[in-house]
C-alpha positions, 0 to 999 in steps of 0.5 A: 671355112674352117668348120667345112674343112675339120667336118662334122660327125655323131658327138660320142659321149662316154659310157655305153648306153650314151653313145651319141645322145647329149646328157640333157635330153636323150637325143642324137647331138653332133659335133663339128669343125675344131671339136670333131677333130679333137674327138676324131684325134682321141677315137684315133689315139685310143684305137689300138693300130690294126683294130679296124684292119678287117673294115679296110683300115689296117694303119688305122689307130695308134701304137700307145696300147703297146706301152701298156705294163711298161715302167714309167721311165724315160725310155717309155715316155720317148715311144710315148712321144713317137708313137704319139708323132705317128699317129698324128701324121695319120690325121689329114686334118692336122697340118702342122704339131707346135708342141707335144708334152709328155709328163708324169704326174706325182703320186701316180707312176701309172700315168703319163700325161701328154698335152698337145699342140697342134695348127689344122689344116687351112688356119693359124689357130692352135688347137690343145688337146691333153689326155693320159696314157694307163700304164697299169702294173708299173712300180 
């Protein structure tokens, strides 16, 4: 049931010319259920809010890009939390945010690690997602 609710979409593989193609067959691939939700969240986090305004989605995306160039300090990490929660609230398939961690990475003052645990709608099974945010230019 959750696979139907969480949807199905084209799998987006990393790389400029491999969009939607599986690595082993050069064929289109799909993603469904929880994997589709994770992919959708990553796309939402990596899209600057307002970039899709011309397509009728002015609020789609996140504000995380606004943090590029900031120091990796407590204020910035609190903004990462705030912007992450704002973005998670946009996604109708996220039922509840169970945990949100924001931490530094040893030896990488330009990087913040975000770990999220959410419960998708109509399911009790939590989903974990971890990604990093590059603050480039920080000391």
